[in-house]
N, CA, C and O atoms as CSV, one atom per row, in Angstrom:
chain,resi,resn,atom,element,x,y,z
A,1,MET,N,N,-24.938,2.066,17.745
A,1,MET,CA,C,-25.005,1.350,16.500
A,1,MET,C,C,-25.224,2.323,15.356
A,1,MET,O,O,-25.905,3.339,15.496
A,2,SER,N,N,-24.628,1.986,14.224
A,2,SER,CA,C,-24.811,2.835,13.057
A,2,SER,C,C,-25.987,2.338,12.241
A,2,SER,O,O,-26.408,1.189,12.371
A,3,SER,N,N,-26.505,3.202,11.411
A,3,SER,CA,C,-27.580,2.777,10.524
A,3,SER,C,C,-26.982,2.458,9.164
A,3,SER,O,O,-25.857,2.860,8.865
A,4,VAL,N,N,-27.727,1.740,8.348
A,4,VAL,CA,C,-27.237,1.386,7.025
A,4,VAL,C,C,-26.880,2.633,6.236
A,4,VAL,O,O,-25.928,2.620,5.455
A,5,SER,N,N,-27.629,3.708,6.428
A,5,SER,CA,C,-27.366,4.911,5.652
A,5,SER,C,C,-26.011,5.526,5.969
A,5,SER,O,O,-25.469,6.264,5.147
A,6,THR,N,N,-25.445,5.239,7.149
A,6,THR,CA,C,-24.135,5.788,7.482
A,6,THR,C,C,-23.027,4.761,7.287
A,6,THR,O,O,-21.853,5.077,7.481
A,7,VAL,N,N,-23.378,3.546,6.909
A,7,VAL,CA,C,-22.396,2.499,6.666
A,7,VAL,C,C,-22.183,2.393,5.164
A,7,VAL,O,O,-23.125,2.530,4.383
A,8,ASN,N,N,-20.972,2.155,4.775
A,8,ASN,CA,C,-20.651,1.983,3.373
A,8,ASN,C,C,-21.351,0.736,2.852
A,8,ASN,O,O,-21.117,-0.359,3.364
A,9,ILE,N,N,-22.194,0.878,1.859
A,9,ILE,CA,C,-22.926,-0.247,1.292
A,9,ILE,C,C,-21.958,-1.308,0.778
A,9,ILE,O,O,-22.260,-2.499,0.849
A,10,ALA,N,N,-20.813,-0.901,0.269
A,10,ALA,CA,C,-19.824,-1.868,-0.206
A,10,ALA,C,C,-19.363,-2.789,0.927
A,10,ALA,O,O,-19.123,-3.975,0.701
A,11,ASP,N,N,-19.237,-2.252,2.137
A,11,ASP,CA,C,-18.836,-3.085,3.277
A,11,ASP,C,C,-19.890,-4.149,3.575
A,11,ASP,O,O,-19.547,-5.280,3.917
A,12,ILE,N,N,-21.160,-3.797,3.449
A,12,ILE,CA,C,-22.234,-4.767,3.673
A,12,ILE,C,C,-22.192,-5.844,2.584
A,12,ILE,O,O,-22.352,-7.029,2.872
A,13,LEU,N,N,-21.979,-5.432,1.354
A,13,LEU,CA,C,-21.887,-6.414,0.271
A,13,LEU,C,C,-20.691,-7.341,0.461
A,13,LEU,O,O,-20.785,-8.540,0.198
A,14,ASP,N,N,-19.571,-6.791,0.915
A,14,ASP,CA,C,-18.406,-7.633,1.214
A,14,ASP,C,C,-18.741,-8.656,2.289
A,14,ASP,O,O,-18.369,-9.824,2.177
A,15,GLN,N,N,-19.443,-8.220,3.330
A,15,GLN,CA,C,-19.835,-9.132,4.401
A,15,GLN,C,C,-20.855,-10.151,3.906
A,15,GLN,O,O,-20.849,-11.296,4.359
A,16,ALA,N,N,-21.720,-9.760,2.996
A,16,ALA,CA,C,-22.688,-10.701,2.415
A,16,ALA,C,C,-21.961,-11.819,1.669
A,16,ALA,O,O,-22.379,-12.976,1.720
A,17,VAL,N,N,-20.882,-11.478,0.981
A,17,VAL,CA,C,-20.066,-12.498,0.312
A,17,VAL,C,C,-19.483,-13.463,1.340
A,17,VAL,O,O,-19.500,-14.678,1.142
A,18,VAL,N,N,-18.969,-12.916,2.435
A,18,VAL,CA,C,-18.430,-13.761,3.509
A,18,VAL,C,C,-19.508,-14.715,4.016
A,18,VAL,O,O,-19.250,-15.902,4.217
A,19,GLU,N,N,-20.707,-14.195,4.219
A,19,GLU,CA,C,-21.799,-15.030,4.729
A,19,GLU,C,C,-22.192,-16.117,3.729
A,19,GLU,O,O,-22.449,-17.250,4.134
A,20,LEU,N,N,-22.243,-15.805,2.454
A,20,LEU,CA,C,-22.555,-16.820,1.443
A,20,LEU,C,C,-21.484,-17.902,1.406
A,20,LEU,O,O,-21.793,-19.087,1.279
A,21,GLU,N,N,-20.238,-17.496,1.515
A,21,GLU,CA,C,-19.137,-18.465,1.504
A,21,GLU,C,C,-19.169,-19.337,2.754
A,21,GLU,O,O,-18.926,-20.541,2.679
A,22,LYS,N,N,-19.464,-18.745,3.883
A,22,LYS,CA,C,-19.473,-19.467,5.152
A,22,LYS,C,C,-20.702,-20.361,5.304
A,22,LYS,O,O,-20.581,-21.521,5.697
A,23,ARG,N,N,-21.862,-19.833,5.000
A,23,ARG,CA,C,-23.127,-20.535,5.251
A,23,ARG,C,C,-23.557,-21.414,4.083
A,23,ARG,O,O,-24.227,-22.428,4.280
A,24,GLY,N,N,-23.181,-21.034,2.886
A,24,GLY,CA,C,-23.672,-21.701,1.689
A,24,GLY,C,C,-24.843,-20.924,1.108
A,24,GLY,O,O,-25.391,-20.031,1.755
A,25,TRP,N,N,-25.218,-21.267,-0.106
A,25,TRP,CA,C,-26.229,-20.522,-0.851
A,25,TRP,C,C,-27.393,-21.419,-1.209
A,25,TRP,O,O,-27.214,-22.614,-1.446
A,26,ILE,N,N,-28.584,-20.850,-1.250
A,26,ILE,CA,C,-29.804,-21.596,-1.557
A,26,ILE,C,C,-30.720,-20.725,-2.418
A,26,ILE,O,O,-30.640,-19.497,-2.383
A,27,LYS,N,N,-31.592,-21.379,-3.190
A,27,LYS,CA,C,-32.604,-20.685,-3.991
A,27,LYS,C,C,-33.982,-20.939,-3.406
A,27,LYS,O,O,-34.192,-21.901,-2.667
A,28,ASN,N,N,-34.915,-20.064,-3.746
A,28,ASN,CA,C,-36.353,-20.243,-3.497
A,28,ASN,C,C,-36.760,-20.258,-2.029
A,28,ASN,O,O,-37.890,-20.632,-1.716
A,29,THR,N,N,-35.893,-19.870,-1.141
A,29,THR,CA,C,-36.219,-19.726,0.278
A,29,THR,C,C,-35.146,-18.848,0.913
A,29,THR,O,O,-34.038,-18.735,0.389
A,30,TYR,N,N,-35.476,-18.233,2.035
A,30,TYR,CA,C,-34.484,-17.396,2.712
A,30,TYR,C,C,-33.352,-18.221,3.306
A,30,TYR,O,O,-32.183,-17.847,3.220
A,31,GLU,N,N,-33.720,-19.357,3.915
A,31,GLU,CA,C,-32.733,-20.205,4.581
A,31,GLU,C,C,-33.264,-21.627,4.620
A,31,GLU,O,O,-34.464,-21.840,4.798
A,32,ASP,N,N,-32.372,-22.606,4.453
A,32,ASP,CA,C,-32.817,-23.994,4.563
A,32,ASP,C,C,-32.377,-24.584,5.901
A,32,ASP,O,O,-31.740,-23.910,6.711
A,33,GLU,N,N,-32.725,-25.847,6.119
A,33,GLU,CA,C,-32.447,-26.489,7.404
A,33,GLU,C,C,-30.948,-26.643,7.673
A,33,GLU,O,O,-30.549,-26.831,8.822
A,34,ARG,N,N,-30.122,-26.567,6.644
A,34,ARG,CA,C,-28.666,-26.651,6.828
A,34,ARG,C,C,-28.045,-25.287,7.122
A,34,ARG,O,O,-26.854,-25.194,7.421
A,35,GLY,N,N,-28.845,-24.241,7.039
A,35,GLY,CA,C,-28.335,-22.896,7.314
A,35,GLY,C,C,-27.873,-22.143,6.080
A,35,GLY,O,O,-27.367,-21.026,6.198
A,36,ARG,N,N,-28.037,-22.736,4.880
A,36,ARG,CA,C,-27.688,-22.023,3.650
A,36,ARG,C,C,-28.693,-20.901,3.440
A,36,ARG,O,O,-29.868,-21.045,3.778
A,37,VAL,N,N,-28.237,-19.790,2.886
A,37,VAL,CA,C,-29.097,-18.614,2.734
A,37,VAL,C,C,-29.117,-18.115,1.298
A,37,VAL,O,O,-28.191,-18.356,0.523
A,38,CYS,N,N,-30.198,-17.411,0.962
A,38,CYS,CA,C,-30.309,-16.769,-0.341
A,38,CYS,C,C,-29.543,-15.440,-0.314
A,38,CYS,O,O,-29.053,-15.011,0.731
A,39,ALA,N,N,-29.454,-14.809,-1.466
A,39,ALA,CA,C,-28.736,-13.538,-1.574
A,39,ALA,C,C,-29.326,-12.468,-0.656
A,39,ALA,O,O,-28.587,-11.750,0.017
A,40,ALA,N,N,-30.655,-12.360,-0.629
A,40,ALA,CA,C,-31.293,-11.333,0.206
A,40,ALA,C,C,-31.007,-11.571,1.685
A,40,ALA,O,O,-30.700,-10.630,2.417
A,41,GLN,N,N,-31.105,-12.820,2.127
A,41,GLN,CA,C,-30.854,-13.107,3.535
A,41,GLN,C,C,-29.386,-12.871,3.881
A,41,GLN,O,O,-29.078,-12.447,4.995
A,42,ALA,N,N,-28.483,-13.136,2.950
A,42,ALA,CA,C,-27.058,-12.844,3.181
A,42,ALA,C,C,-26.852,-11.350,3.413
A,42,ALA,O,O,-26.067,-10.958,4.276
A,43,VAL,N,N,-27.549,-10.522,2.651
A,43,VAL,CA,C,-27.456,-9.066,2.827
A,43,VAL,C,C,-28.023,-8.654,4.187
A,43,VAL,O,O,-27.436,-7.829,4.886
A,44,ILE,N,N,-29.161,-9.230,4.552
A,44,ILE,CA,C,-29.773,-8.898,5.843
A,44,ILE,C,C,-28.836,-9.295,6.994
A,44,ILE,O,O,-28.644,-8.527,7.938
A,45,ILE,N,N,-28.263,-10.492,6.907
A,45,ILE,CA,C,-27.312,-10.952,7.932
A,45,ILE,C,C,-26.107,-10.019,7.984
A,45,ILE,O,O,-25.663,-9.627,9.063
A,46,ALA,N,N,-25.585,-9.667,6.821
A,46,ALA,CA,C,-24.412,-8.785,6.760
A,46,ALA,C,C,-24.707,-7.427,7.393
A,46,ALA,O,O,-23.896,-6.907,8.160
A,47,ALA,N,N,-25.863,-6.856,7.073
A,47,ALA,CA,C,-26.226,-5.563,7.667
A,47,ALA,C,C,-26.357,-5.687,9.178
A,47,ALA,O,O,-25.949,-4.793,9.919
A,48,ALA,N,N,-26.928,-6.797,9.630
A,48,ALA,CA,C,-27.074,-7.012,11.077
A,48,ALA,C,C,-25.702,-7.089,11.747
A,48,ALA,O,O,-25.474,-6.453,12.775
A,49,ILE,N,N,-24.795,-7.865,11.167
A,49,ILE,CA,C,-23.450,-8.007,11.740
A,49,ILE,C,C,-22.738,-6.666,11.794
A,49,ILE,O,O,-22.138,-6.317,12.811
A,50,ILE,N,N,-22.803,-5.925,10.717
A,50,ILE,CA,C,-22.141,-4.614,10.681
A,50,ILE,C,C,-22.761,-3.660,11.689
A,50,ILE,O,O,-22.095,-2.747,12.177
A,51,ASN,N,N,-24.039,-3.869,12.004
A,51,ASN,CA,C,-24.709,-3.038,13.002
A,51,ASN,C,C,-24.597,-3.612,14.418
A,51,ASN,O,O,-25.293,-3.158,15.327
A,52,GLY,N,N,-23.727,-4.606,14.607
A,52,GLY,CA,C,-23.430,-5.117,15.939
A,52,GLY,C,C,-24.356,-6.187,16.470
A,52,GLY,O,O,-24.306,-6.506,17.658
A,53,VAL,N,N,-25.203,-6.751,15.621
A,53,VAL,CA,C,-26.120,-7.806,16.049
A,53,VAL,C,C,-25.392,-9.147,15.974
A,53,VAL,O,O,-24.737,-9.441,14.974
A,54,VAL,N,N,-25.505,-9.957,17.020
A,54,VAL,CA,C,-24.944,-11.300,17.005
A,54,VAL,C,C,-25.932,-12.194,16.254
A,54,VAL,O,O,-27.101,-12.287,16.628
A,55,VAL,N,N,-25.459,-12.844,15.202
A,55,VAL,CA,C,-26.317,-13.638,14.324
A,55,VAL,C,C,-25.989,-15.116,14.511
A,55,VAL,O,O,-24.822,-15.504,14.455
A,56,PRO,N,N,-27.013,-15.946,14.733
A,56,PRO,CA,C,-26.773,-17.382,14.900
A,56,PRO,C,C,-26.339,-18.043,13.590
A,56,PRO,O,O,-26.497,-17.471,12.512
A,57,GLU,N,N,-25.794,-19.245,13.700
A,57,GLU,CA,C,-25.379,-19.996,12.514
A,57,GLU,C,C,-26.571,-20.465,11.692
A,57,GLU,O,O,-26.477,-20.564,10.469
A,58,LYS,N,N,-27.695,-20.757,12.353
A,58,LYS,CA,C,-28.911,-21.201,11.666
A,58,LYS,C,C,-30.092,-20.444,12.256
A,58,LYS,O,O,-29.956,-19.733,13.251
A,59,ASN,N,N,-31.242,-20.605,11.634
A,59,ASN,CA,C,-32.471,-19.951,12.094
A,59,ASN,C,C,-32.322,-18.434,12.153
A,59,ASN,O,O,-32.584,-17.801,13.176
A,60,THR,N,N,-31.898,-17.878,11.041
A,60,THR,CA,C,-31.647,-16.432,10.972
A,60,THR,C,C,-32.876,-15.625,10.596
A,60,THR,O,O,-32.799,-14.401,10.497
A,61,ARG,N,N,-34.004,-16.281,10.386
A,61,ARG,CA,C,-35.221,-15.547,9.998
A,61,ARG,C,C,-35.614,-14.514,11.044
A,61,ARG,O,O,-36.247,-13.510,10.717
A,62,ASP,N,N,-35.242,-14.752,12.306
A,62,ASP,CA,C,-35.589,-13.813,13.371
A,62,ASP,C,C,-34.929,-12.453,13.206
A,62,ASP,O,O,-35.394,-11.469,13.782
A,63,ILE,N,N,-33.865,-12.383,12.440
A,63,ILE,CA,C,-33.201,-11.082,12.263
A,63,ILE,C,C,-33.744,-10.334,11.061
A,63,ILE,O,O,-33.190,-9.309,10.664
A,64,VAL,N,N,-34.819,-10.836,10.479
A,64,VAL,CA,C,-35.374,-10.190,9.295
A,64,VAL,C,C,-35.774,-8.738,9.579
A,64,VAL,O,O,-35.866,-7.935,8.651
A,65,SER,N,N,-36.010,-8.396,10.841
A,65,SER,CA,C,-36.307,-7.000,11.172
A,65,SER,C,C,-35.146,-6.091,10.791
A,65,SER,O,O,-35.342,-4.899,10.555
A,66,GLU,N,N,-33.939,-6.646,10.729
A,66,GLU,CA,C,-32.798,-5.862,10.259
A,66,GLU,C,C,-32.980,-5.486,8.791
A,66,GLU,O,O,-32.363,-4.541,8.301
A,67,GLY,N,N,-33.829,-6.232,8.099
A,67,GLY,CA,C,-34.041,-5.979,6.681
A,67,GLY,C,C,-34.553,-4.585,6.403
A,67,GLY,O,O,-34.213,-3.984,5.384
A,68,SER,N,N,-35.373,-4.064,7.308
A,68,SER,CA,C,-35.878,-2.711,7.094
A,68,SER,C,C,-34.745,-1.694,7.140
A,68,SER,O,O,-34.802,-0.655,6.482
A,69,ARG,N,N,-33.717,-2.003,7.924
A,69,ARG,CA,C,-32.548,-1.128,7.955
A,69,ARG,C,C,-31.665,-1.353,6.737
A,69,ARG,O,O,-30.758,-0.565,6.472
A,70,SER,N,N,-31.928,-2.436,5.988
A,70,SER,CA,C,-31.149,-2.768,4.802
A,70,SER,C,C,-31.765,-2.187,3.531
A,70,SER,O,O,-31.206,-2.357,2.447
A,71,ALA,N,N,-32.903,-1.507,3.642
A,71,ALA,CA,C,-33.623,-1.027,2.464
A,71,ALA,C,C,-32.744,-0.262,1.482
A,71,ALA,O,O,-32.852,-0.511,0.281
A,72,PRO,N,N,-31.878,0.655,1.919
A,72,PRO,CA,C,-31.052,1.371,0.933
A,72,PRO,C,C,-30.153,0.448,0.116
A,72,PRO,O,O,-29.921,0.701,-1.066
A,73,ILE,N,N,-29.657,-0.598,0.720
A,73,ILE,CA,C,-28.793,-1.510,-0.040
A,73,ILE,C,C,-29.593,-2.289,-1.066
A,73,ILE,O,O,-29.101,-2.534,-2.167
A,74,PHE,N,N,-30.826,-2.687,-0.731
A,74,PHE,CA,C,-31.660,-3.380,-1.711
A,74,PHE,C,C,-32.017,-2.441,-2.859
A,74,PHE,O,O,-32.046,-2.860,-4.016
A,75,ASP,N,N,-32.286,-1.188,-2.552
A,75,ASP,CA,C,-32.545,-0.203,-3.611
A,75,ASP,C,C,-31.335,-0.092,-4.537
A,75,ASP,O,O,-31.482,-0.044,-5.759
A,76,TYR,N,N,-30.141,-0.051,-3.948
A,76,TYR,CA,C,-28.914,0.063,-4.748
A,76,TYR,C,C,-28.732,-1.180,-5.625
A,76,TYR,O,O,-28.495,-1.058,-6.826
A,77,ILE,N,N,-28.842,-2.366,-5.036
A,77,ILE,CA,C,-28.663,-3.616,-5.780
A,77,ILE,C,C,-29.661,-3.692,-6.933
A,77,ILE,O,O,-29.294,-4.046,-8.054
A,78,GLU,N,N,-30.915,-3.361,-6.658
A,78,GLU,CA,C,-31.933,-3.455,-7.696
A,78,GLU,C,C,-31.738,-2.403,-8.789
A,78,GLU,O,O,-32.110,-2.622,-9.942
A,79,GLY,N,N,-31.159,-1.270,-8.422
A,79,GLY,CA,C,-30.801,-0.280,-9.437
A,79,GLY,C,C,-29.710,-0.793,-10.359
A,79,GLY,O,O,-29.761,-0.575,-11.570
A,80,VAL,N,N,-28.724,-1.475,-9.792
A,80,VAL,CA,C,-27.659,-2.074,-10.604
A,80,VAL,C,C,-28.244,-3.164,-11.502
A,80,VAL,O,O,-27.909,-3.247,-12.684
A,81,LEU,N,N,-29.115,-3.994,-10.939
A,81,LEU,CA,C,-29.738,-5.049,-11.738
A,81,LEU,C,C,-30.500,-4.470,-12.925
A,81,LEU,O,O,-30.337,-4.931,-14.055
A,82,SER,N,N,-31.326,-3.467,-12.673
A,82,SER,CA,C,-32.163,-2.923,-13.743
A,82,SER,C,C,-31.355,-2.157,-14.790
A,82,SER,O,O,-31.821,-1.977,-15.915
A,83,SER,N,N,-30.158,-1.707,-14.438
A,83,SER,CA,C,-29.335,-0.974,-15.405
A,83,SER,C,C,-28.406,-1.890,-16.197
A,83,SER,O,O,-27.712,-1.434,-17.106
A,84,ASN,N,N,-28.388,-3.176,-15.859
A,84,ASN,CA,C,-27.503,-4.121,-16.527
A,84,ASN,C,C,-28.309,-4.930,-17.544
A,84,ASN,O,O,-29.125,-5.769,-17.164
A,85,SER,N,N,-28.083,-4.682,-18.811
A,85,SER,CA,C,-28.866,-5.350,-19.855
A,85,SER,C,C,-28.545,-6.840,-19.969
A,85,SER,O,O,-29.315,-7.587,-20.573
A,86,ARG,N,N,-27.426,-7.284,-19.403
A,86,ARG,CA,C,-27.083,-8.713,-19.440
A,86,ARG,C,C,-27.880,-9.523,-18.427
A,86,ARG,O,O,-27.968,-10.746,-18.543
A,87,ILE,N,N,-28.459,-8.855,-17.440
A,87,ILE,CA,C,-29.174,-9.554,-16.374
A,87,ILE,C,C,-30.670,-9.339,-16.554
A,87,ILE,O,O,-31.148,-8.205,-16.590
A,88,GLU,N,N,-31.394,-10.430,-16.666
A,88,GLU,CA,C,-32.843,-10.337,-16.827
A,88,GLU,C,C,-33.514,-10.524,-15.476
A,88,GLU,O,O,-34.211,-11.513,-15.245
A,89,ALA,N,N,-33.300,-9.579,-14.600
A,89,ALA,CA,C,-33.913,-9.598,-13.263
A,89,ALA,C,C,-33.918,-8.171,-12.759
A,89,ALA,O,O,-32.980,-7.414,-13.007
A,90,ASP,N,N,-34.974,-7.801,-12.051
A,90,ASP,CA,C,-35.019,-6.453,-11.500
A,90,ASP,C,C,-35.153,-6.450,-9.983
A,90,ASP,O,O,-35.220,-5.386,-9.368
A,91,THR,N,N,-35.194,-7.638,-9.374
A,91,THR,CA,C,-35.172,-7.718,-7.912
A,91,THR,C,C,-34.130,-8.756,-7.512
A,91,THR,O,O,-33.771,-9.633,-8.296
A,92,ILE,N,N,-33.659,-8.639,-6.293
A,92,ILE,CA,C,-32.664,-9.586,-5.808
A,92,ILE,C,C,-33.239,-10.996,-5.729
A,92,ILE,O,O,-32.514,-11.968,-5.940
A,93,ALA,N,N,-34.529,-11.122,-5.429
A,93,ALA,CA,C,-35.157,-12.446,-5.354
A,93,ALA,C,C,-35.197,-13.117,-6.728
A,93,ALA,O,O,-34.866,-14.296,-6.856
A,94,ILE,N,N,-35.596,-12.378,-7.736
A,94,ILE,CA,C,-35.626,-12.941,-9.089
A,94,ILE,C,C,-34.213,-13.291,-9.538
A,94,ILE,O,O,-33.986,-14.350,-10.124
A,95,TYR,N,N,-33.273,-12.409,-9.263
A,95,TYR,CA,C,-31.876,-12.677,-9.619
A,95,TYR,C,C,-31.402,-13.969,-8.945
A,95,TYR,O,O,-30.860,-14.855,-9.606
A,96,ASN,N,N,-31.606,-14.069,-7.653
A,96,ASN,CA,C,-31.149,-15.232,-6.885
A,96,ASN,C,C,-31.775,-16.531,-7.397
A,96,ASN,O,O,-31.092,-17.549,-7.512
A,97,ASP,N,N,-33.071,-16.495,-7.703
A,97,ASP,CA,C,-33.816,-17.712,-8.000
A,97,ASP,C,C,-33.849,-18.094,-9.479
A,97,ASP,O,O,-34.487,-19.083,-9.838
A,98,THR,N,N,-33.185,-17.345,-10.332
A,98,THR,CA,C,-33.107,-17.687,-11.749
A,98,THR,C,C,-32.521,-19.096,-11.878
A,98,THR,O,O,-31.475,-19.379,-11.294
A,99,PRO,N,N,-33.181,-19.986,-12.635
A,99,PRO,CA,C,-32.730,-21.384,-12.691
A,99,PRO,C,C,-31.244,-21.579,-13.030
A,99,PRO,O,O,-30.601,-22.470,-12.475
A,100,SER,N,N,-30.704,-20.771,-13.916
A,100,SER,CA,C,-29.303,-20.952,-14.318
A,100,SER,C,C,-28.304,-20.312,-13.341
A,100,SER,O,O,-27.096,-20.486,-13.498
A,101,ARG,N,N,-28.792,-19.581,-12.343
A,101,ARG,CA,C,-27.910,-18.864,-11.415
A,101,ARG,C,C,-27.162,-19.837,-10.513
A,101,ARG,O,O,-27.710,-20.851,-10.080
A,102,ARG,N,N,-25.906,-19.511,-10.238
A,102,ARG,CA,C,-25.076,-20.299,-9.315
A,102,ARG,C,C,-24.540,-19.383,-8.231
A,102,ARG,O,O,-24.563,-18.159,-8.362
A,103,LYS,N,N,-24.059,-19.993,-7.162
A,103,LYS,CA,C,-23.518,-19.207,-6.041
A,103,LYS,C,C,-22.411,-18.279,-6.513
A,103,LYS,O,O,-22.363,-17.119,-6.105
A,104,LYS,N,N,-21.527,-18.768,-7.360
A,104,LYS,CA,C,-20.413,-17.919,-7.808
A,104,LYS,C,C,-20.918,-16.697,-8.570
A,104,LYS,O,O,-20.286,-15.641,-8.532
A,105,ASP,N,N,-22.058,-16.831,-9.266
A,105,ASP,CA,C,-22.648,-15.675,-9.966
A,105,ASP,C,C,-23.080,-14.607,-8.957
A,105,ASP,O,O,-22.832,-13.417,-9.153
A,106,VAL,N,N,-23.729,-15.048,-7.874
A,106,VAL,CA,C,-24.195,-14.116,-6.841
A,106,VAL,C,C,-23.004,-13.455,-6.161
A,106,VAL,O,O,-23.000,-12.241,-5.957
A,107,VAL,N,N,-22.001,-14.240,-5.812
A,107,VAL,CA,C,-20.797,-13.706,-5.166
A,107,VAL,C,C,-20.131,-12.675,-6.082
A,107,VAL,O,O,-19.782,-11.580,-5.640
A,108,ASN,N,N,-19.958,-13.025,-7.341
A,108,ASN,CA,C,-19.325,-12.087,-8.284
A,108,ASN,C,C,-20.167,-10.830,-8.469
A,108,ASN,O,O,-19.625,-9.729,-8.566
A,109,PHE,N,N,-21.493,-10.987,-8.518
A,109,PHE,CA,C,-22.364,-9.820,-8.653
A,109,PHE,C,C,-22.230,-8.901,-7.439
A,109,PHE,O,O,-22.134,-7.684,-7.596
A,110,PHE,N,N,-22.221,-9.467,-6.234
A,110,PHE,CA,C,-22.048,-8.644,-5.025
A,110,PHE,C,C,-20.699,-7.934,-5.045
A,110,PHE,O,O,-20.604,-6.770,-4.655
A,111,ARG,N,N,-19.675,-8.614,-5.489
A,111,ARG,CA,C,-18.342,-7.974,-5.580
A,111,ARG,C,C,-18.353,-6.835,-6.596
A,111,ARG,O,O,-17.765,-5.780,-6.359
A,112,GLU,N,N,-19.028,-7.052,-7.733
A,112,GLU,CA,C,-19.151,-5.990,-8.742
A,112,GLU,C,C,-19.927,-4.797,-8.186
A,112,GLU,O,O,-19.544,-3.649,-8.409
A,113,CYS,N,N,-21.008,-5.065,-7.470
A,113,CYS,CA,C,-21.798,-3.984,-6.862
A,113,CYS,C,C,-20.957,-3.205,-5.852
A,113,CYS,O,O,-21.026,-1.977,-5.801
A,114,ALA,N,N,-20.168,-3.912,-5.052
A,114,ALA,CA,C,-19.317,-3.246,-4.052
A,114,ALA,C,C,-18.290,-2.355,-4.745
A,114,ALA,O,O,-18.060,-1.224,-4.319
A,115,ALA,N,N,-17.679,-2.856,-5.799
A,115,ALA,CA,C,-16.693,-2.059,-6.540
A,115,ALA,C,C,-17.349,-0.838,-7.172
A,115,ALA,O,O,-16.784,0.256,-7.159
A,116,LYS,N,N,-18.545,-1.030,-7.724
A,116,LYS,CA,C,-19.282,0.092,-8.336
A,116,LYS,C,C,-19.614,1.146,-7.283
A,116,LYS,O,O,-19.470,2.343,-7.534
A,117,TRP,N,N,-20.062,0.702,-6.095
A,117,TRP,CA,C,-20.377,1.643,-5.005
A,117,TRP,C,C,-19.129,2.437,-4.638
A,117,TRP,O,O,-19.188,3.661,-4.523
A,118,ARG,N,N,-18.017,1.764,-4.456
A,118,ARG,CA,C,-16.765,2.454,-4.065
A,118,ARG,C,C,-16.329,3.439,-5.146
A,118,ARG,O,O,-15.848,4.530,-4.840
A,119,GLU,N,N,-16.496,3.056,-6.399
A,119,GLU,CA,C,-16.138,3.943,-7.498
A,119,GLU,C,C,-17.017,5.193,-7.516
A,119,GLU,O,O,-16.537,6.297,-7.773
A,120,GLU,N,N,-18.304,5.007,-7.243
A,120,GLU,CA,C,-19.242,6.124,-7.298
A,120,GLU,C,C,-19.221,7.015,-6.051
A,120,GLU,O,O,-19.422,8.225,-6.155
A,121,TYR,N,N,-18.980,6.425,-4.871
A,121,TYR,CA,C,-19.198,7.175,-3.628
A,121,TYR,C,C,-17.974,7.318,-2.744
A,121,TYR,O,O,-18.057,7.980,-1.709
A,122,SER,N,N,-16.861,6.739,-3.097
A,122,SER,CA,C,-15.678,6.865,-2.221
A,122,SER,C,C,-14.810,8.018,-2.656
A,122,SER,O,O,-13.775,8.278,-2.041
């Protein structure tokens, strides 16, 4: 298995978009009873999948240990957030849970982050 540091962060963000589209999106919790996930949990699931972990459709909190392997991606996302003057959030949780935020905003933000990563590091 590869570690997050050797995996392209853009690939994880792309997979996080897939997970949000497939599972649905939720605020103020990692996952709800329908299996919808927040932005952070989508990233954790994506990192797990890319690292070869089989992830269930629901009850994904058990894979949160993959989150520690996701730390570099959270650092990257939060760096993008803090450098963007249009976004009043400095953590993925605050960004996700902002009252006016919608799923399409999160999806578009992840796509922008992936493009920025590829531009900077590819």
